[in-house]
N, C-alpha and C positions, 0 to 999 in steps of 0.2 A: 461917152468916151468912143474913140474909134480905133482900128485896129487896121493899119495901114499894110501891115504885111499881106503879100499874094497867097491866094485861097490855097495853091500847089505846096506853099512853104508850110501851111498847117497840116494838109492832109496827105501829105508826100507818098505813104505809104498806102493808100486806097487806090483802087482801080477807078479808072474814068466811068462816066455815066451817072446815072439815076442810084443811088443809095435807097436802098428799102428801108432805114432806119428814119432817115429825113420824110419818106413819105407816109409812114405811120405815123411819125409826129404830127406831119401837118394834117390827116385825117382825123386825130386826136382832136387838136385844136378847132379843126371846122366843126367837128361835134359838139365839143364845148360851145363855141360861139353862136350854134343855133338854137341853142336853147338858154343862153344866158341874156337877161333882158339889161340888168344893173349891175355891174361889178369890174373885175380885172383877172386878166391871167398873167402869169409869171412863170417864164421856161427858166429852169436850172440847165446849164450845159458845160460838161466834164469832158475833154478831148473830142471837142469837136461834134459831140454827140449830146441830145436833148435826154436828161436823166429824170426830170422831175417836172409836172407840170402843175401848177397850184393856180386853184380856181377860187378867189372870194367874190358870193353874190352878196348884195345887196337887197335889203327888202324895204321898198317904200311904203309906207303905212298912210292913210288917209288922214287930214286933219279933223 
């Protein structure tokens, strides 16, 4: 699913430049990725902000 609305329309009330909440979210995702070997990461976004990060880690067992 794609959203073709211009970014300015979505966050019209926010100042230009780098948003601290995005930097924080990216830093957290980077941290999770560095320690995750097998699994998935799901981001939940509300009002153009990441509000939840779900991490599912799989454990591979030898035969």
